[in-house]
C-alpha positions in Angstrom: 0.0 0.0 0.0 1.3 3.5 -0.9 0.3 6.8 0.7 0.7 10.0 -1.1 1.6 12.7 1.5 1.4 16.5 1.2 4.1 18.2 3.2 3.9 21.7 4.9 6.5 23.1 2.4 6.3 25.4 -0.6 6.3 22.4 -2.9 3.4 21.5 -5.2 4.1 17.8 -5.6 3.2 15.1 -3.0 5.6 12.4 -1.8 5.0 8.7 -1.9 5.6 6.4 1.0 5.1 2.7 1.7 2.5 2.0 4.4 3.8 -0.7 6.8 1.5 -3.7 7.2 0.7 -2.8 10.9 -0.7 0.6 9.8 -2.5 -0.6 6.6 -5.9 -1.4 8.2 -6.1 2.0 9.8 -4.7 4.7 7.5 -7.2 7.0 5.8 -7.0 10.1 3.6 -6.5 13.4 5.6 -4.9 11.7 8.5 -1.6 13.2 9.7 1.4 11.0 9.5 5.1 11.3 10.4 7.5 10.5 7.6 11.3 10.7 6.8 12.2 13.6 4.6 15.8 14.5 3.7 17.3 13.5 7.1 14.4 15.1 8.9 11.2 13.8 10.6 8.2 15.8 9.3 4.5 15.6 9.8 2.4 15.6 6.6 -1.1 14.8 5.6 -2.2 11.8 3.5 -4.1 13.0 0.5 -4.4 9.8 -1.4 -4.0 6.0 -0.8 -3.0 3.6 -3.6 -3.0 -0.2 -3.5 0.2 -1.8 -4.8 3.9 -1.6 -4.2 6.8 0.4 -5.5 10.5 -0.2 -5.0 12.8 2.2 -3.1 10.0 4.0 -1.2 10.7 4.9 2.4 8.2 3.8 5.0 5.8 6.0 7.1 7.0 6.2 10.7 3.7 6.7 12.4 0.1 7.7 12.2 -0.7 10.8 14.3 -4.5 10.8 14.3 -6.7 7.9 15.2 -9.3 9.2 12.8 -9.3 12.0 10.2 -9.9 15.3 12.0 -11.5 17.1 9.0 -14.5 16.0 7.0 -15.2 16.0 3.3 -16.5 19.6 3.5 -13.3 20.9 4.9 -11.2 18.7 2.6 -13.0 20.3 -0.4 -12.5 23.8 1.1 -8.8 23.2 1.5 -8.5 22.0 -2.1 -10.3 25.1 -3.3 -8.2 27.4 -1.1 -5.0 25.8 -2.4 -6.0 26.6 -6.0 -7.5 30.1 -5.3 -4.5 31.3 -3.3 -1.9 29.5 -5.4 -0.6 27.7 -2.3 0.6 24.1 -2.1 -2.0 21.9 -0.5 0.4 20.7 2.2 0.7 24.3 3.5 -3.1 24.7 3.5 -3.6 21.4 5.4 -1.0 22.4 7.9 -3.1 25.5 8.7 -6.4 23.5 8.8 -4.7 20.8 11.0 -2.2 22.7 13.2 0.3 21.0 15.4 -1.7 22.2 18.5 -4.7 20.1 17.4 -4.1 17.1 19.6 -7.4 15.5 20.6 -5.7 12.4 22.1 -5.0 14.5 25.2 -8.7 15.0 25.8 -10.1 11.6 24.9 -10.7 8.9 27.5 -11.0 5.2 26.8 -14.2 3.5 27.8 -14.2 -0.3 27.7 -16.8 -2.1 25.7 -15.4 -5.6 26.3 -13.7 -7.0 29.4 -10.4 -7.4 27.6 -10.0 -3.6 27.8 -10.4 -3.4 31.6 -6.9 -2.2 32.2 -7.4 0.7 29.7 -10.8 1.9 31.0 -10.8 5.6 32.0 -7.3 6.2 30.7 -6.4 9.2 28.5 -5.7 8.2 24.9 -2.2 9.7 24.8 -1.3 7.8 28.0 -2.7 4.6 26.5 -0.3 5.0 23.5 2.6 4.8 26.0 1.2 2.0 28.2 0.2 -0.2 25.2 1.4 -0.3 21.7 -0.2 2.3 19.6 -1.3 -0.1 16.9 -3.1 -2.2 19.5 -5.2 0.9 20.6 -6.0 1.5 16.9 -7.1 -2.1 16.5 -9.2 -2.1 19.7 -11.0 1.0 18.6 -11.6 -0.3 15.0 -13.0 -3.6 16.4 -15.2 -1.9 18.9 -13.4 -3.3 21.9 -13.0 0.2 23.3 -14.8 3.5 22.7 -13.3 7.0 22.9 -15.2 9.9 24.6 -14.0 13.4 25.0 -13.8 15.0 28.5 -15.9 18.0 27.4 -19.1 16.5 25.9 -18.7 12.8 26.9 -19.7 12.0 23.3 -18.3 9.1 21.3 -15.3 9.9 19.1 -15.1 9.6 16.2 -18.5 10.8 15.4 -20.0 11.6 12.0 -20.3 15.3 11.1 -23.7 15.5 9.4 -24.5 18.6 7.4 -27.7 20.5 6.7 -29.5 19.2 3.6 -31.0 22.1 1.7 -32.8 21.8 -1.7 -33.4 25.6 -1.9 -31.1 28.1 -3.5 -28.4 29.3 -1.1 -29.1 32.7 0.5 -26.3 35.3 0.3 -27.0 38.5 2.1 -25.2 41.8 2.7 -26.5 43.8 5.7 -25.2 47.4 5.7 -26.2 49.5 8.7 -25.2 50.8 12.1 -23.8 48.4 14.7 -26.9 48.1 16.8 -29.1 47.2 13.8 -26.5 44.6 12.7 -26.5 43.1 16.1 -30.2 42.9 16.3 -30.4 41.3 12.9 -27.7 38.7 13.8 -29.5 37.8 17.1 -32.8 37.2 15.2 -31.2 34.9 12.7 -29.1 33.1 15.3 -32.1 32.6 17.5 -34.0 30.9 14.7 -31.2 28.4 13.9 -30.6 27.6 17.6 -34.3 26.9 18.2 -34.1 24.3 15.4 -31.1 22.7 17.0 -28.7 23.9 14.3 -25.4 25.6 14.7 -24.0 29.0 13.6 -20.5 30.0 12.7 -19.8 33.7 13.3 -16.5 35.3 12.2 -15.1 38.4 13.8 -12.0 40.4 12.8 -10.2 40.0 16.2 -10.5 38.5 19.6 -9.5 41.1 22.2 -11.8 43.9 21.0 -14.6 43.2 18.6 -14.4 39.5 19.4 -14.7 39.9 23.2 -17.4 42.5 22.8 -19.6 40.2 20.7 -18.7 37.1 22.8 -20.0 38.8 26.0 -23.1 40.1 24.3 -24.0 36.7 22.8 -23.2 34.9 26.1 -25.9 37.0 27.8 -28.3 36.3 25.0 -27.5 32.6 24.6 -26.1 31.3 27.9 -23.9 28.1 27.7 -24.2 28.1 23.9 -21.4 30.4 22.8 -17.9 29.2 22.1 -14.7 30.7 20.7 -12.2 28.9 18.5 -8.8 30.4 17.7 -5.2 30.8 18.8 -6.0 33.8 21.1 -7.4 31.5 23.8 -5.7 28.6 25.7 -5.3 25.3 23.9 -7.7 23.5 26.4 -10.5 26.0 25.7 -9.9 25.8 22.0 -10.1 22.0 22.1 -13.3 22.2 24.1 -14.8 24.2 21.2 -13.4 21.6 18.8 -15.3 18.8 20.5 -18.5 20.8 21.0 -18.5 21.8 17.4 -18.2 18.2 16.4 -21.0 16.9 18.6 -23.2 19.7 19.9 -26.5 21.3 18.7 -27.8 24.8 19.1 -24.5 26.5 19.4 -22.7 29.7 18.2 -19.1 29.2 17.3 -17.2 32.5 17.2 -13.7 33.0 15.8 -11.3 34.9 13.6 -9.3 33.1 10.9 -8.7 29.6 12.3 -12.4 28.8 12.7 -13.1 28.8 9.0 -11.5 25.3 8.7 -13.3 23.9 11.8 -15.7 21.0 11.2 -19.1 21.9 12.6 -22.0 19.5 13.0 -25.3 20.7 11.5 -23.7 24.0 10.4 -26.6 26.1 9.2 -25.4 29.7 8.9 -22.2 31.7 8.5 -22.0 35.3 9.6 -19.0 37.5 8.8 -18.9 40.8 10.7 -16.8 43.6 9.0 -15.6 41.5 6.1 -13.5 44.5 4.9 -11.1 44.3 7.9 -7.5 43.3 7.1 -7.5 41.2 10.3 -9.2 38.5 8.3 -6.0 38.2 6.3 -3.6 35.5 7.5 -0.1 36.8 7.0 2.1 33.8 7.9 2.8 30.8 5.8 -0.6 30.2 4.0 -1.8 33.7 3.1 -5.5 33.9 2.6 -8.5 36.0 3.5 -10.8 34.0 5.9 -13.8 36.2 5.1 -13.5 35.3 1.4 -13.0 31.6 2.2 -16.3 31.8 4.2 -18.1 32.5 1.0 -16.8 29.3 -0.5 -17.5 27.3 2.6 -21.1 28.5 2.6 -21.3 27.5 -1.1 -20.0 24.0 -0.4 -22.3 23.5 2.5 -25.2 25.2 0.7 -26.1 27.3 3.7 -26.9 31.0 4.1 -24.1 33.5 4.4 -24.5 37.0 5.9 -21.9 39.7 5.5 -22.5 42.6 7.9 -20.8 46.0 8.0 -21.1 49.7 8.3 -19.1 50.0 5.1 -19.0 47.0 2.7 -15.9 46.2 0.8 -15.7 47.2 -2.9 -15.7 43.5 -3.8 -19.0 43.0 -2.0 -20.5 46.1 -3.6 -19.6 44.6 -7.0 -21.2 41.3 -6.1 -24.4 43.1 -5.1 -24.4 45.0 -8.4 -24.0 41.6 -10.2 -27.0 40.2 -8.4 -25.0 37.7 -6.4 -26.0 39.2 -3.1 -29.2 40.6 -1.7 -28.6 43.8 0.2 -30.4 45.1 3.3 -29.5 48.7 4.0 -30.2 50.7 7.2 -29.4 54.4 7.4 -26.0 54.9 9.0 -26.1 58.0 11.2 -22.7 59.5 10.3 -21.8 62.4 12.5 -23.5 65.6 11.1 -21.6 68.0 13.2 -18.3 67.8 11.3 -15.6 70.3 10.8 -12.7 70.4 8.4 -9.7 72.3 9.7 -6.7 73.1 7.4 -3.4 73.6 9.2 0.3 74.2 8.6 2.9 72.0 10.0 5.7 73.0 12.3 4.1 76.4 13.2 2.9 75.4 16.6 4.4 75.5 20.2 3.3 71.8 20.3 5.9 70.5 17.8 4.2 68.6 15.0 0.8 69.0 16.5 -1.2 72.0 15.2 -2.2 74.6 17.7 -5.8 74.3 16.4 -5.9 70.6 17.3 -4.7 71.3 20.9 -7.3 74.0 21.2 -10.0 71.5 20.1 -8.8 69.1 22.7 -8.8 71.8 25.4 -12.4 72.8 24.6 -13.4 69.2 25.1 -11.5 69.1 28.4 -13.4 72.1 29.6 -16.7 70.4 28.9 -15.4 67.2 30.5 -16.0 65.3 27.2 -14.6 62.0 26.1 -12.2 62.5 23.2 -10.7 60.0 20.6 -7.9 61.0 18.3 -7.1 58.9 15.2 -3.8 58.9 13.4 -2.7 56.3 10.7 0.7 55.6 12.3 1.4 54.0 15.7 5.1 54.8 16.3 6.6 58.1 17.5 7.5 59.1 13.9 7.8 57.5 10.5 10.5 59.8 9.2 13.6 61.3 10.7 15.3 64.2 8.9 18.4 66.2 9.7 17.7 70.0 9.8 21.3 70.8 9.0 22.1 68.7 5.9 18.4 67.9 5.0 19.2 64.2 4.7 16.7 61.6 5.7 17.8 58.8 8.0 17.6 55.5 6.1 17.9 51.8 6.9 21.4 50.5 6.8 20.1 47.2 5.4 17.7 48.1 2.6 18.0 52.0 2.4 14.3 52.6 3.1 13.2 55.4 5.4 13.1 54.4 9.0 10.8 55.3 11.8 11.4 56.0 15.5 10.0 54.1 18.5 10.5 56.2 21.6 9.4 53.5 24.0 12.2 51.2 22.8 14.5 54.1 21.8 15.2 52.5 18.5 14.8 53.0 14.8 12.9 50.4 12.8 12.5 49.8 9.1 9.0 49.2 7.9 10.3 47.4 4.8 12.7 44.8 6.2 11.9 45.1 9.9 15.5 45.8 10.7 15.9 47.5 14.1 18.8 49.3 15.7 19.4 51.7 18.6 18.6 55.3 17.9 21.5 57.8 17.7 20.9 61.5 18.4 23.4 62.5 15.8 22.8 62.6 12.0 24.7 59.7 10.4 25.5 62.0 7.4 26.8 65.2 9.1 26.9 64.5 12.8 24.3 67.2 13.6 22.1 66.8 16.7 19.3 68.9 15.1 16.8 66.2 14.0 13.2 66.5 13.0 10.6 63.8 13.6 7.8 64.0 11.0 4.9 61.7 9.9 4.1 61.3 13.5 2.1 58.6 15.1 0.3 57.5 18.3 3.4 57.5 20.4 4.2 61.1 19.6 0.7 62.4 20.2 0.4 60.5 23.4 3.7 62.0 24.6 2.7 65.6 23.8 -0.8 65.2 25.4 0.6 63.8 28.6 2.9 66.7 28.8 0.2 69.4 28.3 -2.9 67.7 29.6 -2.1 66.5 33.1 -5.7 66.5 34.4 -7.0 63.9 31.9 -6.1 60.3 31.5 -4.5 59.7 28.1 -4.4 56.2 26.7 -2.7 54.9 23.5 -4.8 52.3 21.7 -2.8 50.0 19.5 -2.6 46.3 18.9 -0.2 46.0 21.7 -2.2 47.9 24.3 -5.8 47.1 23.3 -6.4 44.5 26.0 -5.3 46.8 28.7 -7.3 49.7 27.3 -10.5 47.7 27.2 -10.0 46.7 30.8 -9.4 50.3 31.8 -12.5 51.5 30.0 -14.6 48.9 31.8 -13.4 50.3 35.1 -14.2 53.9 34.1 -17.9 53.3 33.6 -20.0 55.8 31.7 -19.0 59.1 33.4 -15.3 59.5 33.7 -13.7 61.5 30.8 -10.5 60.5 29.0 -8.6 60.9 25.8 -7.9 57.9 23.5 -5.1 58.1 20.9 -5.0 55.3 18.4 -4.9 53.9 14.9 -7.8 52.3 13.2 -8.2 49.8 16.1 -10.2 52.6 17.7 -13.0 51.6 15.4 -13.4 48.3 17.3 -14.2 50.0 20.7 -17.9 49.2 20.5 -19.8 50.4 23.5 -17.4 53.3 24.2 -19.2 56.7 24.1 -17.2 59.5 22.6 -18.2 63.2 22.3 -15.3 64.4 20.1 -13.7 62.4 17.4 -10.5 63.9 15.8 -9.0 62.6 12.6 -5.4 63.8 12.4 -3.5 63.2 9.1 -6.2 60.8 8.1 -5.7 61.8 4.5 -2.2 60.2 4.6 -3.9 56.9 4.2 -4.1 57.9 0.5 -0.3 57.7 0.3 0.4 54.5 2.0 -2.4 52.0 1.1 -1.8 51.4 -2.6 -4.7 51.0 -5.0 -7.0 50.3 -2.0 -6.1 53.7 -0.4 -9.4 55.6 -0.9 -11.4 52.5 0.1 -9.3 52.1 3.2 -9.8 55.8 4.1 -13.5 55.4 3.7 -13.7 52.3 5.9 -11.7 53.9 8.6 -13.9 57.0 8.6 -17.2 55.1 8.5 -16.2 52.4 11.1 -14.9 55.0 13.6 -18.2 56.9 13.4 -20.1 53.6 13.7 -18.3 52.3 16.7 -17.7 55.5 18.7 -20.9 57.4 17.7 -19.3 60.8 18.2 -21.4 64.0 18.6 -18.7 66.0 16.8 -16.2 65.1 14.1 -13.0 67.1 13.5 -10.9 66.4 10.4 -7.5 68.1 10.6 -5.5 68.2 7.3 -2.3 69.8 6.4 -2.5 72.6 3.8 -0.3 70.7 1.3 -2.2 67.4 1.5 -5.8 68.5 2.1 -8.4 66.7 0.1 -12.1 67.0 -0.5 -13.9 64.9 2.1 -17.4 65.2 0.8 -17.2 62.0 -1.4 -16.4 59.9 1.7 -19.8 60.8 3.1 -21.7 59.5 0.1 -21.6 55.7 0.2 -23.3 54.8 -3.0 -21.5 57.5 -5.0 -18.1 56.5 -3.4 -18.5 52.9 -4.5 -19.6 53.7 -8.0 -16.6 56.0 -8.5 -14.2 53.4 -6.9 -15.5 50.6 -9.2 -15.2 52.8 -12.2 -11.5 53.5 -11.5 -10.8 49.9 -10.6 -12.4 48.6 -13.8 -10.4 51.0 -16.0 -7.1 49.9 -14.3 -8.0 46.2 -14.2 -7.6 46.1 -10.5 -9.7 43.9 -8.1 -12.5 43.0 -8.2 -12.1 43.1 -12.0 -8.9 41.0 -11.9 -6.5 39.5 -9.4 -3.0 40.5 -8.3 -0.2 38.3 -7.2 3.3 39.1 -5.9 6.1 36.8 -6.8 9.1 37.1 -4.4 12.4 35.6 -5.4 15.4 35.3 -3.2 18.3 36.2 -5.5 21.5 34.6 -4.4 24.9 35.3 -5.9 25.3 33.7 -9.3 21.6 33.0 -9.9 19.2 34.5 -12.3 15.8 33.5 -10.9 14.2 36.7 -12.1 15.1 36.0 -15.8 14.1 32.3 -15.4 10.7 33.3 -14.0 10.1 35.7 -16.8 10.9 33.0 -19.4 8.5 30.5 -17.8 5.8 33.1 -17.8 6.5 34.0 -21.4 6.2 30.4 -22.4 2.9 30.3 -20.5 1.7 33.3 -22.5 1.3 35.6 -19.5 4.4 37.7 -19.6 2.3 40.7 -20.5 0.6 40.4 -17.1 3.8 41.5 -15.3 3.9 44.8 -13.6 7.4 45.6 -12.6 9.8 44.0 -11.7 11.2 46.0 -8.8 14.2 45.2 -6.7 14.1 45.4 -2.9 17.6 46.0 -1.7 17.9 43.7 1.3 20.7 41.6 2.5 20.6 38.5 0.3 18.8 40.4 -2.5 15.1 39.8 -3.2 13.3 40.5 -6.4 9.6 41.1 -6.5 7.3 40.8 -9.5 3.7 42.0 -9.5 1.4 40.0 -11.8 -2.1 41.0 -12.6 -4.8 39.4 -14.7 -7.7 37.0 -14.7 -7.5 34.2 -12.2 -8.1 31.1 -14.3 -5.2 31.8 -16.7 -2.8 32.9 -14.0 -3.2 30.4 -11.2 -2.4 27.3 -13.2 0.7 29.0 -14.6 1.9 30.4 -11.3 1.9 26.9 -9.6 4.7 26.0 -11.9 6.9 28.6 -10.3 7.0 26.5 -7.1 9.3 24.1 -9.0 12.0 26.8 -8.6 13.9 27.2 -5.4 13.4 30.2 -3.1 10.1 31.4 -4.7 7.1 32.6 -2.7 3.7 33.7 -4.2 1.3 36.0 -2.4 -2.3 36.3 -3.7 -4.4 39.4 -3.2 -1.8 41.4 -1.3 -3.1 44.0 1.1 -1.3 46.8 -0.8 1.2 47.3 -3.6 
């Protein structure tokens, strides 16, 4: 017997291994196995089993799982994701079946025959050590023992039945304020739970949006709400795994990991704020979980609801094409808004305009709660010498560096190189340095110096958990000032009187072709979450823009789609980045061009551009229709040191 195994490596081919006779009765597709691979011991996933024998094949060492941990639905979803995101199936399966997924630690053996008396009540992982592993597999297969998990006391393995629907799948986009979305979700969830069916709800993060929804739904549906994801402890995550496999009338919440979770009687998928970049997985297998949810709902033929205050351009296009039904509720964007044009560096407050500080002071006098948004989180994103006018650059890749005051270091946003900050200009030795393109850390520093009577809190990914805890302690009356990036838009339930956008227009410079859409989402979601009474938009005279289009949702999307279509950008095509590590004496870039030329898609290349890092890297941007591109791009994995990223967040 031969097992074809997909490995968690950027290699498209599978590898064949002989299955030892002791494992042949038990091995099945989509079980994890340990195998020898180039003097290493790796864990891969069986994708196909073939009868017969071939010479010179190495043997499988061991079977990891006593049963496959994913069902046919998830297997199909993984295969689709592999093709859509041009990622080898082994890397996709590694994400769907992470190393932390070890059910044997939470399964107890129950005897069904007296021969198994000595194993009764023993954890499965311990039984593997007490007895030979293959004997446990045999006893389970023959019905001598039964496995039950410690959370539900249900028999394992259990079948994962799906909802059978003959009707056309419902795909719905709900656009409206947060409270309306929440009420709509609860109504739909209540119906499914009353029928004994389960709901998968995806949220952009755990500590802010996720925790807020979790607490609300726990009150609404006690003992029926579970979270699945890496943000919680492994034991809690495994509890959700078993409940999802056996339970009825449950809500499973999660971020990215939950999209590949098998769920019994899954009847509805809800994706809250699909437009959030947090749904994008950035390590190893790069994919958008919100987009994968659409395919999962299609495979399971169950309803899908996308909800948001500001839908993505892709969803608006799908609505126009008749693929989605839309329900739209009026979004009460702040009517008391003010645009204030300022000049930089003409203020006693450094890079902060005097007008901004006056606005803050007026809020303090009224004991108001104030939130200040800025697109950057570090002290500054640019350091320039006032003597020689030179900009401080990264010694590794020559990109402009930023400054983190908390760690007193400079950091490169391109290659992540970090080094201690020197107070002297590396070009002329001058100590007169200017920090510009400032961020949260700078604003927090200035406010704490000049506003001593008010608590000032920085809201970033690193501080969000502590800020949420502090706000819970403050209650509804105590005033404060929040300074943060777009993560401020996830502070649901936080009442704000004044919302200040500072250098918000700079998003248009740093977010690539999605820049205007990104700026629109930030504006809309901030107003939706914080519900401010007054909105102040501070813009520098040199970079000021017309903000009126951002307050006209339909007009904004129509204009955005028109520009995207003319340029061939998503959703009218797809974009891929091909990254090649260029080592001395190699010509990977030329070889890739030749392969693409032979495939007839050389004309799809935008670029190339060279990123000057240590151990040079070339990057090619490829754009075009997905069907023609994806099959060709898979061939590039036959070359060493090539990595492909589908649908990059920005170019």
